[in-house]
All heavy atoms as TSV, in Angstrom:
chain	resi	resn	atom	element	x	y	z
A	1	ILE	N	N	113.292	66.915	127.413
A	1	ILE	CA	C	112.787	65.867	126.533
A	1	ILE	C	C	112.281	64.715	127.390
A	1	ILE	O	O	112.904	64.343	128.377
A	1	ILE	CB	C	113.871	65.384	125.554
A	1	ILE	CG1	C	114.250	66.534	124.627
A	1	ILE	CG2	C	113.394	64.185	124.776
A	1	ILE	CD1	C	115.304	66.188	123.616
A	2	MET	N	N	111.152	64.155	126.986
A	2	MET	CA	C	110.552	63.025	127.687
A	2	MET	C	C	110.581	61.813	126.757
A	2	MET	O	O	110.250	61.918	125.580
A	2	MET	CB	C	109.109	63.375	128.055
A	2	MET	CG	C	108.374	62.289	128.774
A	2	MET	SD	S	106.744	62.813	129.365
A	2	MET	CE	C	105.901	63.156	127.836
A	3	TYR	N	N	110.993	60.676	127.294
A	3	TYR	CA	C	111.076	59.428	126.525
A	3	TYR	C	C	109.957	58.501	126.971
A	3	TYR	O	O	109.674	58.371	128.161
A	3	TYR	CB	C	112.427	58.753	126.760
A	3	TYR	CG	C	113.589	59.604	126.341
A	3	TYR	CD1	C	114.214	60.447	127.249
A	3	TYR	CD2	C	114.059	59.580	125.035
A	3	TYR	CE1	C	115.284	61.240	126.869
A	3	TYR	CE2	C	115.123	60.375	124.641
A	3	TYR	CZ	C	115.732	61.199	125.564
A	3	TYR	OH	O	116.781	61.987	125.189
A	4	LEU	N	N	109.335	57.834	126.008
A	4	LEU	CA	C	108.277	56.891	126.343
A	4	LEU	C	C	108.157	55.845	125.248
A	4	LEU	O	O	108.618	56.043	124.128
A	4	LEU	CB	C	106.935	57.614	126.520
A	4	LEU	CG	C	106.492	58.538	125.408
A	4	LEU	CD1	C	105.005	58.375	125.165
A	4	LEU	CD2	C	106.771	59.967	125.802
A	5	PHE	N	N	107.546	54.723	125.612
A	5	PHE	CA	C	107.264	53.702	124.620
A	5	PHE	C	C	106.188	54.221	123.685
A	5	PHE	O	O	105.261	54.909	124.103
A	5	PHE	CB	C	106.782	52.408	125.275
A	5	PHE	CG	C	107.839	51.683	126.068
A	5	PHE	CD1	C	107.568	51.233	127.342
A	5	PHE	CD2	C	109.094	51.448	125.544
A	5	PHE	CE1	C	108.522	50.556	128.070
A	5	PHE	CE2	C	110.058	50.775	126.267
A	5	PHE	CZ	C	109.770	50.330	127.533
A	6	SER	N	N	106.290	53.874	122.424
A	6	SER	CA	C	105.298	54.254	121.431
A	6	SER	C	C	103.948	53.612	121.754
A	6	SER	O	O	103.874	52.615	122.468
A	6	SER	CB	C	105.780	53.796	120.055
A	6	SER	OG	O	104.769	53.944	119.091
A	7	ARG	N	N	102.903	54.170	121.192
A	7	ARG	CA	C	101.556	53.592	121.376
A	7	ARG	C	C	101.462	52.195	120.804
A	7	ARG	O	O	100.596	51.415	121.164
A	7	ARG	CB	C	100.510	54.464	120.691
A	7	ARG	CG	C	100.315	55.808	121.322
A	7	ARG	CD	C	99.286	56.567	120.570
A	7	ARG	NE	N	99.863	56.961	119.275
A	7	ARG	CZ	C	99.382	57.877	118.492
A	7	ARG	NH1	N	98.289	58.500	118.822
A	7	ARG	NH2	N	99.967	58.178	117.356
A	8	HIS	N	N	102.363	51.855	119.895
A	8	HIS	CA	C	102.303	50.567	119.197
A	8	HIS	C	C	103.049	49.455	119.934
A	8	HIS	O	O	103.157	48.353	119.407
A	8	HIS	CB	C	102.859	50.720	117.785
A	8	HIS	CG	C	102.197	51.820	117.025
A	8	HIS	ND1	N	100.886	51.754	116.606
A	8	HIS	CD2	C	102.652	53.042	116.639
A	8	HIS	CE1	C	100.573	52.878	115.978
A	8	HIS	NE2	N	101.626	53.675	115.991
A	9	VAL	N	N	103.561	49.728	121.130
A	9	VAL	CA	C	104.283	48.711	121.906
A	9	VAL	C	C	103.285	47.696	122.456
A	9	VAL	O	O	102.221	48.066	122.967
A	9	VAL	CB	C	105.080	49.365	123.054
A	9	VAL	CG1	C	105.602	48.339	124.025
A	9	VAL	CG2	C	106.226	50.165	122.497
A	10	SER	N	N	103.647	46.434	122.370
A	10	SER	CA	C	102.757	45.377	122.862
A	10	SER	C	C	102.698	45.388	124.392
A	10	SER	O	O	103.600	45.884	125.066
A	10	SER	CB	C	103.246	44.012	122.384
A	10	SER	OG	O	104.459	43.679	123.024
A	11	THR	N	N	101.642	44.817	124.921
A	11	THR	CA	C	101.481	44.705	126.363
A	11	THR	C	C	102.603	43.876	126.964
A	11	THR	O	O	103.101	44.186	128.051
A	11	THR	CB	C	100.116	44.059	126.695
A	11	THR	OG1	O	99.089	44.822	126.059
A	11	THR	CG2	C	99.872	44.005	128.179
A	12	GLU	N	N	103.039	42.848	126.247
A	12	GLU	CA	C	104.135	41.989	126.713
A	12	GLU	C	C	105.409	42.805	126.935
A	12	GLU	O	O	106.083	42.648	127.950
A	12	GLU	CB	C	104.392	40.879	125.700
A	12	GLU	CG	C	105.545	39.977	126.088
A	12	GLU	CD	C	105.911	38.997	124.991
A	12	GLU	OE1	O	105.460	39.149	123.841
A	12	GLU	OE2	O	106.673	38.070	125.303
A	13	VAL	N	N	105.741	43.674	126.002
A	13	VAL	CA	C	106.943	44.503	126.138
A	13	VAL	C	C	106.793	45.465	127.309
A	13	VAL	O	O	107.727	45.655	128.088
A	13	VAL	CB	C	107.236	45.263	124.818
A	13	VAL	CG1	C	108.298	46.323	125.022
A	13	VAL	CG2	C	107.663	44.293	123.740
A	14	LYS	N	N	105.624	46.056	127.478
A	14	LYS	CA	C	105.394	46.971	128.597
A	14	LYS	C	C	105.518	46.271	129.942
A	14	LYS	O	O	105.908	46.883	130.931
A	14	LYS	CB	C	104.019	47.620	128.483
A	14	LYS	CG	C	103.937	48.653	127.385
A	14	LYS	CD	C	102.567	49.279	127.357
A	14	LYS	CE	C	102.457	50.303	126.252
A	14	LYS	NZ	N	101.123	50.895	126.167
A	15	GLU	N	N	105.168	44.985	129.990
A	15	GLU	CA	C	105.292	44.227	131.230
A	15	GLU	C	C	106.733	43.812	131.496
A	15	GLU	O	O	107.141	43.683	132.641
A	15	GLU	CB	C	104.396	42.993	131.185
A	15	GLU	CG	C	102.920	43.310	131.237
A	15	GLU	CD	C	102.037	42.092	131.037
A	15	GLU	OE1	O	102.577	40.991	130.748
A	15	GLU	OE2	O	100.814	42.237	131.143
A	16	MET	N	N	107.531	43.604	130.456
A	16	MET	CA	C	108.913	43.134	130.610
A	16	MET	C	C	109.916	44.262	130.789
A	16	MET	O	O	110.956	44.071	131.400
A	16	MET	CB	C	109.319	42.289	129.404
A	16	MET	CG	C	108.549	40.999	129.323
A	16	MET	SD	S	109.370	39.799	128.305
A	16	MET	CE	C	110.865	39.510	129.214
A	17	PHE	N	N	109.633	45.443	130.223
A	17	PHE	CA	C	110.589	46.536	130.227
A	17	PHE	C	C	109.948	47.818	130.742
A	17	PHE	O	O	108.737	48.007	130.629
A	17	PHE	CB	C	111.097	46.806	128.799
A	17	PHE	CG	C	111.765	45.636	128.152
A	17	PHE	CD1	C	111.064	44.803	127.297
A	17	PHE	CD2	C	113.097	45.353	128.389
A	17	PHE	CE1	C	111.673	43.720	126.687
A	17	PHE	CE2	C	113.712	44.269	127.789
A	17	PHE	CZ	C	113.004	43.454	126.941
A	18	THR	N	N	110.788	48.701	131.301
A	18	THR	CA	C	110.362	50.050	131.652
A	18	THR	C	C	111.325	51.030	130.996
A	18	THR	O	O	112.456	50.676	130.668
A	18	THR	CB	C	110.373	50.294	133.173
A	18	THR	OG1	O	111.702	50.093	133.671
A	18	THR	CG2	C	109.400	49.393	133.895
A	19	ILE	N	N	110.872	52.257	130.820
A	19	ILE	CA	C	111.721	53.290	130.247
A	19	ILE	C	C	111.722	54.495	131.185
A	19	ILE	O	O	110.668	54.905	131.679
A	19	ILE	CB	C	111.263	53.669	128.820
A	19	ILE	CG1	C	112.265	54.601	128.156
A	19	ILE	CG2	C	109.882	54.258	128.823
A	19	ILE	CD1	C	112.074	54.781	126.674
A	20	ASP	N	N	112.906	55.011	131.492
A	20	ASP	CA	C	113.039	56.203	132.318
A	20	ASP	C	C	112.650	57.401	131.458
A	20	ASP	O	O	113.274	57.655	130.429
A	20	ASP	CB	C	114.482	56.331	132.810
A	20	ASP	CG	C	114.672	57.508	133.737
A	20	ASP	OD1	O	114.479	58.658	133.289
A	20	ASP	OD2	O	115.024	57.284	134.900
A	21	GLU	N	N	111.629	58.122	131.881
A	21	GLU	CA	C	111.111	59.230	131.073
A	21	GLU	C	C	112.133	60.343	130.871
A	21	GLU	O	O	112.087	61.054	129.880
A	21	GLU	CB	C	109.847	59.809	131.705
A	21	GLU	CG	C	108.650	58.911	131.599
A	21	GLU	CD	C	107.388	59.557	132.133
A	21	GLU	OE1	O	107.468	60.660	132.742
A	21	GLU	OE2	O	106.321	58.973	131.949
A	22	ASN	N	N	113.055	60.518	131.820
A	22	ASN	CA	C	114.022	61.610	131.733
A	22	ASN	C	C	115.295	61.231	130.980
A	22	ASN	O	O	115.858	62.045	130.254
A	22	ASN	CB	C	114.397	62.096	133.135
A	22	ASN	CG	C	113.193	62.651	133.864
A	22	ASN	OD1	O	112.441	63.437	133.324
A	22	ASN	ND2	N	112.992	62.225	135.097
A	23	LYS	N	N	115.762	60.011	131.161
A	23	LYS	CA	C	117.018	59.576	130.553
A	23	LYS	C	C	116.833	58.749	129.281
A	23	LYS	O	O	117.748	58.624	128.481
A	23	LYS	CB	C	117.816	58.719	131.540
A	23	LYS	CG	C	118.227	59.434	132.789
A	23	LYS	CD	C	118.962	58.475	133.697
A	23	LYS	CE	C	119.230	59.053	135.048
A	23	LYS	NZ	N	119.847	58.057	135.940
A	24	GLY	N	N	115.696	58.092	129.140
A	24	GLY	CA	C	115.468	57.199	128.009
A	24	GLY	C	C	116.053	55.818	128.242
A	24	GLY	O	O	116.074	54.987	127.341
A	25	GLU	N	N	116.518	55.553	129.463
A	25	GLU	CA	C	117.127	54.263	129.801
A	25	GLU	C	C	116.054	53.182	129.893
A	25	GLU	O	O	115.058	53.347	130.587
A	25	GLU	CB	C	117.843	54.401	131.140
A	25	GLU	CG	C	118.619	53.208	131.569
A	25	GLU	CD	C	119.366	53.493	132.864
A	25	GLU	OE1	O	118.755	53.361	133.942
A	25	GLU	OE2	O	120.545	53.862	132.777
A	26	ILE	N	N	116.265	52.081	129.188
A	26	ILE	CA	C	115.314	50.966	129.193
A	26	ILE	C	C	115.847	49.894	130.133
A	26	ILE	O	O	117.002	49.485	130.040
A	26	ILE	CB	C	115.127	50.401	127.774
A	26	ILE	CG1	C	114.528	51.477	126.869
A	26	ILE	CG2	C	114.223	49.157	127.804
A	26	ILE	CD1	C	114.427	51.081	125.418
A	27	ARG	N	N	115.001	49.446	131.053
A	27	ARG	CA	C	115.390	48.418	132.030
A	27	ARG	C	C	114.482	47.205	131.920
A	27	ARG	O	O	113.330	47.304	131.514
A	27	ARG	CB	C	115.303	48.980	133.445
A	27	ARG	CG	C	116.335	50.051	133.679
A	27	ARG	CD	C	116.610	50.192	135.127
A	27	ARG	NE	N	117.740	51.071	135.286
A	27	ARG	CZ	C	118.784	50.769	136.003
A	27	ARG	NH1	N	118.856	49.614	136.625
A	27	ARG	NH2	N	119.766	51.622	136.136
A	28	LEU	N	N	115.026	46.078	132.338
A	28	LEU	CA	C	114.342	44.795	132.258
A	28	LEU	C	C	113.733	44.422	133.601
A	28	LEU	O	O	114.347	44.623	134.645
A	28	LEU	CB	C	115.357	43.728	131.835
A	28	LEU	CG	C	114.915	42.278	131.814
A	28	LEU	CD1	C	113.850	42.069	130.744
A	28	LEU	CD2	C	116.104	41.379	131.557
A	29	HIS	N	N	112.525	43.861	133.557
A	29	HIS	CA	C	111.875	43.273	134.731
A	29	HIS	C	C	111.901	41.764	134.554
A	29	HIS	O	O	111.248	41.246	133.662
A	29	HIS	CB	C	110.404	43.700	134.835
A	29	HIS	CG	C	110.201	45.113	135.216
A	29	HIS	ND1	N	110.489	45.599	136.455
A	29	HIS	CD2	C	109.729	46.164	134.512
A	29	HIS	CE1	C	110.194	46.867	136.501
A	29	HIS	NE2	N	109.736	47.245	135.325
A	30	GLY	N	N	112.652	41.046	135.370
A	30	GLY	CA	C	112.679	39.597	135.259
A	30	GLY	C	C	113.739	39.100	134.300
A	30	GLY	O	O	114.733	39.765	134.032
A	31	LYS	N	N	113.522	37.912	133.757
A	31	LYS	CA	C	114.500	37.246	132.899
A	31	LYS	C	C	113.997	37.120	131.474
A	31	LYS	O	O	112.801	36.997	131.230
A	31	LYS	CB	C	114.802	35.853	133.441
A	31	LYS	CG	C	115.442	35.851	134.802
A	31	LYS	CD	C	115.715	34.439	135.253
A	31	LYS	CE	C	116.362	34.428	136.620
A	31	LYS	NZ	N	116.659	33.070	137.071
A	32	LEU	N	N	114.937	37.121	130.543
A	32	LEU	CA	C	114.618	36.862	129.144
A	32	LEU	C	C	114.906	35.408	128.832
A	32	LEU	O	O	115.858	34.845	129.358
A	32	LEU	CB	C	115.470	37.754	128.234
A	32	LEU	CG	C	115.274	39.252	128.376
A	32	LEU	CD1	C	116.259	39.986	127.482
A	32	LEU	CD2	C	113.854	39.640	128.031
A	33	ASP	N	N	114.106	34.819	127.973
A	33	ASP	CA	C	114.303	33.433	127.577
A	33	ASP	C	C	114.438	33.368	126.064
A	33	ASP	O	O	113.496	33.689	125.332
A	33	ASP	CB	C	113.124	32.581	128.041
A	33	ASP	CG	C	113.337	31.098	127.804
A	33	ASP	OD1	O	114.341	30.725	127.147
A	33	ASP	OD2	O	112.505	30.304	128.265
A	34	TYR	N	N	115.605	32.972	125.601
A	34	TYR	CA	C	115.888	32.881	124.170
A	34	TYR	C	C	114.903	31.948	123.467
A	34	TYR	O	O	114.540	32.182	122.316
A	34	TYR	CB	C	117.323	32.394	123.963
A	34	TYR	CG	C	117.706	32.196	122.522
A	34	TYR	CD1	C	118.142	33.269	121.759
A	34	TYR	CD2	C	117.639	30.948	121.919
A	34	TYR	CE1	C	118.495	33.108	120.427
A	34	TYR	CE2	C	117.994	30.769	120.590
A	34	TYR	CZ	C	118.422	31.860	119.848
A	34	TYR	OH	O	118.760	31.702	118.534
A	35	GLU	N	N	114.485	30.894	124.167
A	35	GLU	CA	C	113.567	29.907	123.572
A	35	GLU	C	C	112.193	30.526	123.295
A	35	GLU	O	O	111.505	30.120	122.362
A	35	GLU	CB	C	113.410	28.686	124.478
A	35	GLU	CG	C	114.711	28.076	124.978
A	35	GLU	CD	C	115.682	27.673	123.877
A	35	GLU	OE1	O	115.244	27.387	122.747
A	35	GLU	OE2	O	116.890	27.673	124.132
A	36	GLU	N	N	111.775	31.482	124.107
A	36	GLU	CA	C	110.473	32.138	123.913
A	36	GLU	C	C	110.540	33.244	122.863
A	36	GLU	O	O	109.661	33.369	122.023
A	36	GLU	CB	C	109.972	32.727	125.230
A	36	GLU	CG	C	109.576	31.689	126.242
A	36	GLU	CD	C	109.079	32.319	127.529
A	36	GLU	OE1	O	108.678	33.502	127.512
A	36	GLU	OE2	O	109.098	31.632	128.544
A	37	MET	N	N	111.584	34.077	122.947
A	37	MET	CA	C	111.714	35.202	122.028
A	37	MET	C	C	113.197	35.536	121.897
A	37	MET	O	O	113.878	35.740	122.890
A	37	MET	CB	C	110.954	36.410	122.572
A	37	MET	CG	C	110.983	37.619	121.695
A	37	MET	SD	S	109.693	37.673	120.456
A	37	MET	CE	C	108.270	38.019	121.429
A	38	ASP	N	N	113.712	35.545	120.667
A	38	ASP	CA	C	115.137	35.796	120.477
A	38	ASP	C	C	115.445	37.240	120.112
A	38	ASP	O	O	116.600	37.648	120.078
A	38	ASP	CB	C	115.719	34.851	119.419
A	38	ASP	CG	C	115.122	35.067	118.044
A	38	ASP	OD1	O	114.068	35.719	117.945
A	38	ASP	OD2	O	115.719	34.587	117.067
A	39	LYS	N	N	114.386	38.049	119.848
A	39	LYS	CA	C	114.605	39.448	119.506
A	39	LYS	C	C	113.373	40.274	119.855
A	39	LYS	O	O	112.240	39.833	119.659
A	39	LYS	CB	C	114.910	39.574	118.013
A	39	LYS	CG	C	115.157	40.984	117.564
A	39	LYS	CD	C	115.720	41.062	116.158
A	39	LYS	CE	C	114.707	40.756	115.109
A	39	LYS	NZ	N	115.161	41.045	113.747
A	40	TYR	N	N	113.605	41.469	120.410
A	40	TYR	CA	C	112.534	42.412	120.705
A	40	TYR	C	C	112.778	43.674	119.891
A	40	TYR	O	O	113.906	44.169	119.828
A	40	TYR	CB	C	112.509	42.783	122.191
A	40	TYR	CG	C	112.106	41.652	123.091
A	40	TYR	CD1	C	113.052	40.767	123.587
A	40	TYR	CD2	C	110.783	41.462	123.455
A	40	TYR	CE1	C	112.684	39.718	124.415
A	40	TYR	CE2	C	110.402	40.427	124.285
A	40	TYR	CZ	C	111.365	39.560	124.756
A	40	TYR	OH	O	110.993	38.530	125.577
A	41	GLU	N	N	111.751	44.202	119.280
A	41	GLU	CA	C	111.818	45.483	118.580
A	41	GLU	C	C	110.885	46.432	119.322
A	41	GLU	O	O	109.674	46.236	119.335
A	41	GLU	CB	C	111.416	45.328	117.122
A	41	GLU	CG	C	112.397	44.469	116.348
A	41	GLU	CD	C	112.083	44.396	114.867
A	41	GLU	OE1	O	111.136	45.067	114.395
A	41	GLU	OE2	O	112.809	43.662	114.173
A	42	ILE	N	N	111.488	47.434	119.974
A	42	ILE	CA	C	110.740	48.317	120.863
A	42	ILE	C	C	110.692	49.724	120.260
A	42	ILE	O	O	111.703	50.420	120.225
A	42	ILE	CB	C	111.403	48.363	122.256
A	42	ILE	CG1	C	111.581	46.949	122.803
A	42	ILE	CG2	C	110.591	49.217	123.212
A	42	ILE	CD1	C	112.434	46.874	124.052
A	43	PRO	N	N	109.514	50.156	119.788
A	43	PRO	CA	C	109.409	51.520	119.279
A	43	PRO	C	C	109.392	52.525	120.442
A	43	PRO	O	O	108.654	52.357	121.407
A	43	PRO	CB	C	108.084	51.539	118.526
A	43	PRO	CG	C	107.414	50.256	118.795
A	43	PRO	CD	C	108.317	49.386	119.574
A	44	VAL	N	N	110.245	53.559	120.335
A	44	VAL	CA	C	110.389	54.560	121.386
A	44	VAL	C	C	110.126	55.934	120.784
A	44	VAL	O	O	110.451	56.195	119.626
A	44	VAL	CB	C	111.809	54.496	121.993
A	44	VAL	CG1	C	112.030	55.613	123.004
A	44	VAL	CG2	C	112.049	53.147	122.645
A	45	GLU	N	N	109.540	56.809	121.605
A	45	GLU	CA	C	109.270	58.180	121.185
A	45	GLU	C	C	109.981	59.138	122.128
A	45	GLU	O	O	109.991	58.938	123.344
A	45	GLU	CB	C	107.762	58.433	121.239
A	45	GLU	CG	C	107.359	59.826	120.855
A	45	GLU	CD	C	105.849	60.029	120.906
A	45	GLU	OE1	O	105.103	59.034	120.985
A	45	GLU	OE2	O	105.433	61.186	120.868
A	46	ALA	N	N	110.601	60.179	121.576
A	46	ALA	CA	C	111.189	61.267	122.357
A	46	ALA	C	C	110.359	62.509	122.046
A	46	ALA	O	O	110.188	62.877	120.891
A	46	ALA	CB	C	112.644	61.482	121.981
A	47	ARG	N	N	109.833	63.139	123.103
A	47	ARG	CA	C	108.918	64.268	122.914
A	47	ARG	C	C	109.400	65.454	123.745
A	47	ARG	O	O	109.753	65.293	124.913
A	47	ARG	CB	C	107.528	63.842	123.370
A	47	ARG	CG	C	106.450	64.860	123.127
A	47	ARG	CD	C	105.103	64.423	123.660
A	47	ARG	NE	N	104.727	63.107	123.167
A	47	ARG	CZ	C	103.834	62.327	123.764
A	47	ARG	NH1	N	103.262	62.702	124.882
A	47	ARG	NH2	N	103.538	61.164	123.247
A	48	ASP	N	N	109.404	66.644	123.149
A	48	ASP	CA	C	109.774	67.823	123.925
A	48	ASP	C	C	108.542	68.379	124.634
A	48	ASP	O	O	107.435	67.865	124.469
A	48	ASP	CB	C	110.479	68.875	123.068
A	48	ASP	CG	C	109.571	69.585	122.084
A	48	ASP	OD1	O	108.336	69.397	122.126
A	48	ASP	OD2	O	110.101	70.341	121.263
A	49	LYS	N	N	108.737	69.417	125.431
A	49	LYS	CA	C	107.631	69.963	126.219
A	49	LYS	C	C	107.155	71.294	125.649
A	49	LYS	O	O	106.636	72.137	126.362
A	49	LYS	CB	C	108.066	70.105	127.671
A	49	LYS	CG	C	108.375	68.750	128.279
A	49	LYS	CD	C	108.869	68.847	129.688
A	49	LYS	CE	C	109.196	67.440	130.185
A	49	LYS	NZ	N	109.833	67.446	131.463
A	50	GLY	N	N	107.329	71.467	124.350
A	50	GLY	CA	C	106.887	72.687	123.695
A	50	GLY	C	C	105.391	72.708	123.484
A	50	GLY	O	O	104.666	71.778	123.836
A	51	SER	N	N	104.929	73.798	122.901
A	51	SER	CA	C	103.509	73.924	122.626
A	51	SER	C	C	103.348	74.331	121.166
A	51	SER	O	O	103.595	75.495	120.832
A	51	SER	CB	C	102.890	74.964	123.539
A	51	SER	OG	O	101.516	75.092	123.267
A	52	PRO	N	N	102.987	73.467	120.280
A	52	PRO	CA	C	102.708	72.037	120.467
A	52	PRO	C	C	104.005	71.246	120.602
A	52	PRO	O	O	105.049	71.659	120.103
A	52	PRO	CB	C	101.981	71.652	119.179
A	52	PRO	CG	C	102.539	72.572	118.148
A	52	PRO	CD	C	102.825	73.869	118.877
A	53	PRO	N	N	103.941	70.101	121.272
A	53	PRO	CA	C	105.151	69.287	121.449
A	53	PRO	C	C	105.609	68.657	120.129
A	53	PRO	O	O	104.801	68.254	119.307
A	53	PRO	CB	C	104.727	68.214	122.449
A	53	PRO	CG	C	103.244	68.163	122.371
A	53	PRO	CD	C	102.787	69.516	121.938
A	54	LEU	N	N	106.918	68.626	119.942
A	54	LEU	CA	C	107.509	67.951	118.787
A	54	LEU	C	C	108.033	66.602	119.242
A	54	LEU	O	O	108.434	66.445	120.403
A	54	LEU	CB	C	108.641	68.786	118.198
A	54	LEU	CG	C	108.256	70.171	117.700
A	54	LEU	CD1	C	109.495	70.937	117.280
A	54	LEU	CD2	C	107.270	70.069	116.553
A	55	SER	N	N	108.033	65.626	118.354
A	55	SER	CA	C	108.493	64.293	118.754
A	55	SER	C	C	109.315	63.644	117.653
A	55	SER	O	O	109.184	63.980	116.479
A	55	SER	CB	C	107.312	63.400	119.130
A	55	SER	OG	O	106.469	63.196	118.028
A	56	GLY	N	N	110.163	62.721	118.081
A	56	GLY	CA	C	110.943	61.899	117.172
A	56	GLY	C	C	110.744	60.445	117.555
A	56	GLY	O	O	110.434	60.138	118.707
A	57	HIS	N	N	110.898	59.571	116.597
A	57	HIS	CA	C	110.641	58.149	116.833
A	57	HIS	C	C	111.847	57.321	116.409
A	57	HIS	O	O	112.548	57.672	115.464
A	57	HIS	CB	C	109.419	57.691	116.035
A	57	HIS	CG	C	108.184	58.476	116.335
A	57	HIS	ND1	N	107.307	58.107	117.307
A	57	HIS	CD2	C	107.709	59.631	115.800
A	57	HIS	CE1	C	106.313	58.989	117.357
A	57	HIS	NE2	N	106.546	59.930	116.440
A	58	CYS	N	N	112.065	56.219	117.113
A	58	CYS	CA	C	113.096	55.270	116.718
A	58	CYS	C	C	112.665	53.880	117.171
A	58	CYS	O	O	111.681	53.731	117.896
A	58	CYS	CB	C	114.464	55.635	117.307
A	58	CYS	SG	S	114.609	55.318	119.071
A	59	LYS	N	N	113.409	52.878	116.740
A	59	LYS	CA	C	113.131	51.497	117.139
A	59	LYS	C	C	114.392	50.943	117.793
A	59	LYS	O	O	115.461	50.966	117.196
A	59	LYS	CB	C	112.744	50.666	115.923
A	59	LYS	CG	C	112.500	49.216	116.230
A	59	LYS	CD	C	111.930	48.446	115.056
A	59	LYS	CE	C	112.716	48.610	113.788
A	59	LYS	NZ	N	112.269	47.764	112.687
A	60	VAL	N	N	114.263	50.460	119.026
A	60	VAL	CA	C	115.366	49.832	119.738
A	60	VAL	C	C	115.254	48.331	119.490
A	60	VAL	O	O	114.214	47.731	119.743
A	60	VAL	CB	C	115.301	50.137	121.252
A	60	VAL	CG1	C	116.392	49.395	122.002
A	60	VAL	CG2	C	115.389	51.629	121.494
A	61	VAL	N	N	116.321	47.729	118.970
A	61	VAL	CA	C	116.330	46.293	118.703
A	61	VAL	C	C	117.197	45.616	119.757
A	61	VAL	O	O	118.379	45.944	119.919
A	61	VAL	CB	C	116.880	45.988	117.286
A	61	VAL	CG1	C	116.916	44.494	117.058
A	61	VAL	CG2	C	116.022	46.679	116.237
A	62	LEU	N	N	116.599	44.684	120.476
A	62	LEU	CA	C	117.279	43.947	121.527
A	62	LEU	C	C	117.365	42.484	121.104
A	62	LEU	O	O	116.333	41.830	120.948
A	62	LEU	CB	C	116.515	44.064	122.845
A	62	LEU	CG	C	117.032	43.258	124.002
A	62	LEU	CD1	C	118.263	43.928	124.584
A	62	LEU	CD2	C	115.979	43.096	125.060
A	63	GLU	N	N	118.573	41.996	120.890
A	63	GLU	CA	C	118.770	40.593	120.510
A	63	GLU	C	C	119.179	39.798	121.737
A	63	GLU	O	O	120.105	40.170	122.448
A	63	GLU	CB	C	119.833	40.481	119.421
A	63	GLU	CG	C	119.400	41.105	118.127
A	63	GLU	CD	C	120.412	40.957	117.016
A	63	GLU	OE1	O	121.404	40.212	117.184
A	63	GLU	OE2	O	120.215	41.588	115.970
A	64	VAL	N	N	118.483	38.699	121.977
A	64	VAL	CA	C	118.726	37.847	123.136
A	64	VAL	C	C	119.674	36.721	122.708
A	64	VAL	O	O	119.450	36.053	121.706
A	64	VAL	CB	C	117.403	37.245	123.667
A	64	VAL	CG1	C	117.659	36.379	124.883
A	64	VAL	CG2	C	116.408	38.361	123.996
A	65	LEU	N	N	120.749	36.533	123.478
A	65	LEU	CA	C	121.705	35.460	123.198
A	65	LEU	C	C	121.333	34.218	124.002
A	65	LEU	O	O	120.899	34.311	125.136
A	65	LEU	CB	C	123.113	35.895	123.561
A	65	LEU	CG	C	123.644	37.134	122.824
A	65	LEU	CD1	C	125.017	37.484	123.356
A	65	LEU	CD2	C	123.667	36.911	121.340
A	66	ASP	N	N	121.555	33.064	123.417
A	66	ASP	CA	C	121.286	31.798	124.101
A	66	ASP	C	C	122.570	31.378	124.819
A	66	ASP	O	O	123.481	30.834	124.202
A	66	ASP	CB	C	120.857	30.733	123.102
A	66	ASP	CG	C	120.355	29.470	123.765
A	66	ASP	OD1	O	120.293	29.434	125.016
A	66	ASP	OD2	O	120.035	28.529	123.044
A	67	VAL	N	N	122.666	31.650	126.120
A	67	VAL	CA	C	123.886	31.361	126.862
A	67	VAL	C	C	124.073	29.872	127.153
A	67	VAL	O	O	125.162	29.441	127.492
A	67	VAL	CB	C	123.957	32.162	128.186
A	67	VAL	CG1	C	124.034	33.642	127.891
A	67	VAL	CG2	C	122.778	31.858	129.063
A	68	ASN	N	N	123.024	29.075	127.011
A	68	ASN	CA	C	123.129	27.641	127.275
A	68	ASN	C	C	123.897	26.917	126.163
A	68	ASN	O	O	124.450	25.855	126.376
A	68	ASN	CB	C	121.749	27.005	127.410
A	68	ASN	CG	C	121.044	27.497	128.635
A	68	ASN	OD1	O	121.669	27.914	129.598
A	68	ASN	ND2	N	119.730	27.483	128.603
A	69	ASP	N	N	123.878	27.464	124.953
A	69	ASP	CA	C	124.536	26.805	123.825
A	69	ASP	C	C	125.908	27.357	123.723
A	69	ASP	O	O	126.639	27.673	123.105
A	69	ASP	CB	C	123.731	26.982	122.545
A	69	ASP	CG	C	122.417	26.234	122.622
A	69	ASP	OD1	O	122.303	25.325	123.438
A	69	ASP	OD2	O	121.496	26.570	121.865
């Protein structure tokens, strides 16, 4: 199974996060700022390597906490 961001993911999310195609693990590049964005909704697709390939979709919701308050 291969994991990838959906076609509907914004450029901002693609620049801030990466997804491991084999594990589906999502990692962060840089820092998150609660003042800029307090929640990210990341559509993810899991696709098999069949012919034709089958896929499933889900949405990962990441809530950012404001540690300063």
